[in-house]
C-alpha positions in Angstrom: 23.7 -0.1 -6.9 23.3 3.6 -8.1 20.2 5.4 -7.7 18.0 7.2 -10.5 18.1 11.2 -10.9 14.4 10.2 -10.0 15.0 9.0 -6.4 17.5 11.0 -6.0 15.1 14.1 -6.6 12.2 12.0 -5.0 14.0 11.6 -1.6 15.3 15.2 -1.4 11.2 16.3 -1.7 10.5 13.3 1.1 13.2 15.0 3.5 11.9 18.1 3.0 8.4 17.2 3.3 9.4 15.0 6.7 11.7 17.7 8.1 9.0 20.1 8.0 5.9 17.8 8.9 7.7 14.8 10.8 6.5 12.3 8.1 6.5 11.5 4.6 4.0 9.7 2.6 6.2 8.2 -0.6 3.1 6.7 -2.8 4.5 5.9 -5.7 3.0 3.1 -7.9 4.7 -0.5 -7.8 7.9 -1.0 -9.0 9.3 2.5 -9.2 11.9 2.3 -6.6 9.9 3.6 -3.7 12.5 1.1 -0.8 15.5 2.7 -2.0 14.1 6.6 -2.1 12.8 6.0 1.6 17.0 4.9 2.2 18.0 8.0 0.1 15.4 10.1 2.3 17.1 8.5 5.9 20.6 9.6 4.2 19.8 12.7 3.9 18.7 13.3 7.5 20.6 13.9 10.6 19.0 10.2 11.7 21.8 8.2 12.9 19.3 5.5 13.4 16.6 4.0 11.6 13.8 1.3 11.9 12.6 -0.4 8.8 9.1 -2.4 9.3 7.8 -4.8 6.4 6.2 -7.6 5.9 7.7 -10.9 5.9 8.0 -11.7 2.4 9.6 -8.4 1.3 12.7 -8.5 4.3 15.0 -10.4 1.9 14.4 -7.0 -0.7 15.7 -5.0 2.2 18.8 -6.6 2.9 19.9 -7.1 -0.2 19.1 -3.2 -1.5 20.6 -2.2 1.4 23.7 -4.5 1.2 24.1 -2.9 -2.0 23.2 0.4 -1.8 26.1 0.5 1.3 24.2 3.5 3.2 26.1 5.2 5.8 23.3 5.2 8.5 22.6 2.1 10.7 19.3 0.9 9.4 17.6 -2.1 11.2 15.2 -4.2 9.8 12.1 -6.1 11.4 8.8 -7.7 10.0 5.1 -6.9 11.2 4.7 -10.0 13.0 8.3 -9.8 14.5 7.8 -6.2 16.0 4.6 -7.9 17.1 6.0 -10.4 19.0 9.2 -9.6 20.0 10.5 -12.7 19.7 11.4 -13.1 15.7 15.1 -12.2 14.6 16.2 -9.4 13.1 18.4 -8.2 10.6 21.0 -5.3 11.7 22.6 -3.6 8.4 25.8 -2.1 9.4 28.0 0.7 8.1 29.6 -0.3 5.1 28.1 -3.4 4.4 30.6 -5.5 5.1 28.4 -8.2 7.1 24.8 -8.8 8.3 24.5 -10.3 11.8 21.2 -11.4 13.3 20.1 -10.5 17.4 17.3 -11.0 19.2 15.2 -8.9 19.3 14.9 -6.3 23.1 11.7 -5.0 24.9 13.8 -1.8 25.1 14.6 -1.7 21.3 12.1 1.1 20.8 14.0 4.2 22.2 17.0 3.2 20.4 16.0 4.4 16.9 15.3 8.4 15.2 13.4 7.9 12.6 11.1 5.1 11.2 10.1 3.2 7.7 7.2 1.5 7.7 6.3 -0.4 4.1 3.6 -1.3 2.7 1.9 0.8 5.5 -1.5 0.2 4.0 -1.6 -3.9 4.9 -1.2 -3.9 8.3 -2.1 -0.2 9.7 -5.9 1.0 7.8 -7.9 -1.2 9.8 -10.6 0.6 10.6 -12.9 1.7 13.0 -10.7 0.1 15.5 -7.1 -1.2 14.9 -5.8 -4.8 15.3 -3.1 -5.8 18.1 0.2 -5.5 15.1 -0.9 -1.4 14.8 -1.4 -0.9 18.3 2.6 -2.2 18.8 3.8 -0.2 16.0 2.1 3.1 17.6 4.0 2.7 20.4 7.2 2.2 18.7 6.9 5.4 16.3 4.4 7.4 18.1 7.8 9.7 19.2 9.4 8.9 15.9 9.3 10.9 12.4 7.3 8.1 10.5 7.8 8.1 6.6 5.4 5.8 4.9 5.8 3.7 1.8 2.8 2.1 -0.3 1.4 1.9 -3.8 -1.9 1.7 -2.9 -2.3 3.4 0.4 -6.4 4.7 0.4 -7.7 2.0 -2.2 -11.1 1.8 -0.6 -11.0 5.1 0.6 -9.5 8.0 2.8 -10.7 6.4 6.0 -7.7 4.2 5.5 -5.9 7.1 6.2 -6.8 7.6 9.5 -4.7 4.9 11.4 -1.6 5.1 9.2 -0.4 8.7 9.8 -1.9 7.9 13.4 1.4 6.0 14.6 3.0 9.1 14.9 2.1 11.9 16.6 2.5 14.1 13.7 0.0 13.2 12.0 -2.9 16.0 10.8 -5.7 13.4 13.6 -3.5 13.4 16.6 -5.7 15.7 18.1 -8.4 13.1 17.7 -8.7 10.1 20.2 -9.5 7.4 18.0 -11.3 6.5 14.6 -14.7 7.1 15.9 -14.2 11.3 17.1 -13.1 11.7 13.6 -15.4 10.0 12.0 -18.2 12.7 13.6 -16.1 15.2 11.8 -15.4 13.7 8.4 -17.6 10.8 8.3 -20.5 10.0 5.7 -22.8 8.0 8.1 -24.9 5.2 6.7 -26.6 2.3 7.6 -27.2 -1.9 7.6 -29.5 -3.6 9.0 -28.6 -6.4 10.4 -29.8 -9.1 13.0 -28.5 -7.3 15.5 -31.0 -4.4 14.1 -29.6 -1.0 12.8 -25.9 -0.5 12.2 -23.8 2.7 11.2 -20.9 1.5 8.8 -17.9 3.5 8.7 -17.0 2.9 4.9 -17.2 6.8 3.5 -15.7 9.7 4.7 -15.7 13.3 3.2 -13.3 14.5 0.2 -11.6 17.5 3.0 -9.8 14.3 4.8 -7.4 14.3 1.7 -7.0 18.2 1.3 -6.2 17.7 5.4 -3.2 15.3 4.5 -2.0 15.7 1.0 0.8 18.1 1.6 2.2 14.8 3.0 2.2 12.8 -0.2 4.5 12.4 -2.8 3.1 10.1 -5.9 4.8 9.5 -8.6 3.3 6.8 -12.0 5.0 4.3 -13.8 4.1 6.3 -16.9 5.6 9.3 -15.6 9.0 7.5 -15.6 8.3 6.7 -18.5 8.2 2.9 -18.3 7.8 1.3 -21.8 4.9 -2.0 -20.7 2.4 -1.0 -18.7 0.6 -4.2 -17.1 -2.2 -5.6 -19.3 -5.4 -7.9 -18.4 -6.0 -10.9 -20.3 -9.3 -12.6 -19.4 -9.8 -16.1 -20.3 -13.3 -17.4 -19.9 -13.4 -21.7 -19.0 -16.5 -23.9 -19.0 -16.8 -26.0 -16.1 -18.0 -29.9 -16.8 -21.9 -30.6 -15.3 -20.6 -32.0 -12.6 -18.5 -29.0 -11.0 -21.7 -27.2 -12.2 -24.1 -29.6 -10.7 -22.3 -28.8 -7.3 -22.3 -24.8 -7.5 -25.8 -24.4 -8.2 -26.5 -26.8 -5.5 -24.8 -24.9 -3.3 -26.3 -21.7 -4.5 -30.4 -23.0 -4.6 -29.7 -25.4 -0.7 -27.2 -23.5 0.6 -25.0 -26.6 1.2 -22.3 -28.5 -0.4 -23.2 -32.3 -0.4 -20.0 -34.5 -1.0 -21.2 -38.1 -0.8 -22.3 -38.6 2.8 -20.0 -34.7 3.6 -22.6 -32.1 4.1 -21.0 -28.6 5.0 -23.4 -25.9 5.1 -23.2 -22.8 3.9 -25.3 -20.6 6.1 -23.4 -16.9 5.4 -23.2 -15.3 2.4 -19.2 -15.1 3.4 -19.1 -19.2 3.2 -21.5 -19.4 0.3 -19.1 -16.9 -1.9 -16.0 -18.6 -0.9 -16.9 -22.1 -1.1 -18.3 -21.0 -5.0 -14.5 -19.6 -5.7 -13.1 -22.5 -4.6 -15.3 -25.4 -6.2 -13.7 -23.1 -9.6 -10.4 -24.3 -9.0 -11.2 -27.9 -7.3 -10.7 -27.8 -3.6 -13.4 -26.8 -0.8 -13.1 -26.9 3.1 -14.5 -28.3 6.0 -13.8 -27.0 9.1 -10.2 -26.2 9.2 -9.8 -29.3 7.3 -8.6 -28.4 3.3 -10.1 -30.6 0.7 -9.1 -31.4 -3.8 -12.0 -32.2 -5.4 -11.8 -34.5 -8.8 -12.1 -31.3 -11.5 -9.4 -29.9 -13.7 -10.8 -27.5 -15.6 -8.4 -24.3 -14.9 -5.3 -26.7 -14.9 -6.0 -27.9 -18.0 -6.9 -24.3 -19.8 -3.6 -23.1 -18.0 -1.6 -26.3 -19.5 -2.8 -25.8 -22.8 -2.4 -22.0 -23.4 1.0 -21.9 -21.5 2.3 -25.4 -20.9 4.7 -26.3 -17.7 7.9 -23.9 -18.0 10.1 -22.1 -15.3 9.2 -18.7 -17.3 6.0 -19.4 -16.4 4.4 -18.0 -12.7 1.1 -19.4 -11.4 -0.5 -17.1 -8.3 -3.2 -19.1 -6.4 -5.4 -18.4 -3.0 -6.1 -21.4 -1.3 -3.8 -23.7 0.6 -5.8 -26.8 -0.6 -4.7 -25.0 -4.3 -1.5 -25.0 -3.7 -1.3 -28.7 -3.9 -3.9 -29.6 -6.4 -1.6 -27.5 -8.5 1.6 -29.1 -7.6 0.7 -32.3 -9.1 0.1 -30.6 -12.5 3.2 -27.9 -12.4 6.3 -29.2 -12.0 8.8 -26.5 -13.4 6.3 -23.4 -12.8 7.2 -20.7 -10.1 3.7 -21.5 -7.4 3.1 -18.7 -5.1 0.1 -17.9 -3.1 -1.3 -14.5 -4.2 -1.7 -12.3 -0.9 1.0 -13.0 0.2 3.1 -12.6 -3.2 0.4 -9.6 -3.9 3.9 -7.1 -2.6 7.3 -7.4 -2.2 8.2 -9.5 -4.9 9.9 -8.4 -8.1 8.2 -11.0 -11.3 10.0 -8.5 -13.9 11.9 -11.5 -15.3 9.0 -14.0 -15.4 7.1 -14.2 -19.2 3.6 -15.2 -18.3 2.0 -14.1 -14.8 -1.0 -16.4 -14.9 -3.7 -15.7 -11.5 -5.8 -19.1 -10.9 -7.5 -17.5 -8.1 -6.8 -14.2 -6.0 -8.7 -12.6 -2.7 -11.2 -10.4 -2.5 -9.0 -7.2 -1.8 -9.0 -4.3 -4.7 -5.9 -3.1 -2.8 -4.0 -6.6 -3.1 -5.4 -6.7 -6.9 -3.7 -3.4 -7.9 -0.2 -4.7 -6.3 0.0 -8.3 -7.4 -0.7 -7.4 -11.3 2.6 -4.9 -11.4 5.0 -7.6 -10.2 6.0 -8.4 -13.9 6.4 -3.9 -14.0 10.5 -2.4 -14.6 11.9 0.4 -16.8 14.0 -2.3 -18.1 12.1 -5.0 -19.0 11.7 -5.1 -23.1 8.2 -7.4 -23.6 4.8 -6.6 -22.9 3.4 -7.5 -19.3 -0.2 -9.5 -20.0 -1.6 -10.5 -16.7 -3.9 -13.7 -17.4 -6.7 -14.3 -15.5 -8.7 -17.6 -15.7 -12.9 -16.5 -15.0 -16.3 -18.6 -14.9 -18.6 -16.2 -17.1 -21.1 -15.9 -14.6 -19.2 -17.1 -11.8 -17.6 -16.1 -8.8 -14.5 -15.6 -10.6 -15.4 -13.2 -13.0 -17.6 -11.2 -10.0 -14.9 -10.9 -7.5 -12.4 -9.6 -11.3 -15.2 -7.3 -12.0 -15.3 -5.9 -8.4 -11.9 -5.4 -7.5 -11.0 -4.4 -11.1 -13.5 -2.4 -12.4 -15.1 -0.7 -9.8 -12.3 -0.4 -7.6 -14.5 -1.9 -4.7 -13.4 -4.8 -2.2 -15.5 -8.0 -3.0 -17.9 -8.8 -0.3 -21.1 -9.6 1.1 -23.3 -6.5 0.1 -22.2 -7.1 -3.5 -22.3 -11.0 -3.9 -24.8 -12.1 -6.6 -26.8 -15.5 -5.8 -26.4 -16.4 -9.6 -26.2 -20.1 -10.7 -24.9 -21.2 -14.1 
């Protein structure tokens, strides 16, 4: 494997930032080659051993890249959950890449590395105002070390998402703040909502001066700057729900109850209601911890009519029950979970990417629609969304795609069809 010239230049710039500040954030757009660029950055450094923490679905891609490139330094690759449990397998990539060995992660491993790469940092490390268990472990491992962070969408919903990502290391510009609340006292723009518990502060807005404080750590690159011939283009397909599905949909909104024969499922929160409406469009439902399949196939029928069942097609779904439903209808088409495979998967060889349903995250939306992008792709990139006019799926699409917001309760409109 040979690096592109721009990756070599990017690695030189990244190393200069890393050397000066102890951390660097490579925030290139999807499919621009962040993985190899970060490897080249480590190769230029004095570090001998690098820990790479990535998502489970991207493990094989990292290993393949390391084997193909044959770096001189020692790289160890593990997923975030594996790091958290310290019981998962890790892949140790040595020397000239003659072999890949597998060993158990030892508790004392954190003292064995000189630098850490945190891949898809936004996905696991950006929660606020408090961090999750995985982020706490990552910080324990990384805190004393230089860090290279990677993400195409480091702050899709606002700069507040950067605080904990950068604070994985002592080199963070915000390391002096004891926690997110102290940071927010300085940089936050307080807003309030009223709940059953009374007036509650939200932490969703911070001052633009946050970016001024951190921008020296960031390297950015767009596909346009790299002369990608084809950029993803959304194609919206509107389907009509049959009368029975539409009746169930409207009853859920009016009665806040999904009634299926003798089964009554209360929809006593906005989250339950919008999730149920979303699932109904795809012909599935959830009761307690169990999923069920309904008889309606409007979306499936439309996809089969438009694209058939071909190996060059990929359909992405959100809910587990949708996989069962899709598997009955498609035998050749690749079926992938829309959240798990929004990042770290290369679909540049697929002719059509079809979104059956998607999650409520704008960051995942941006990552997902770029899966087919590649500098060498010769054909146009069309991402096909199957939506119901006025339905929950259209609300989700407009919110995450056009408004660049997560689809949360406050933007949910209870509209009948």
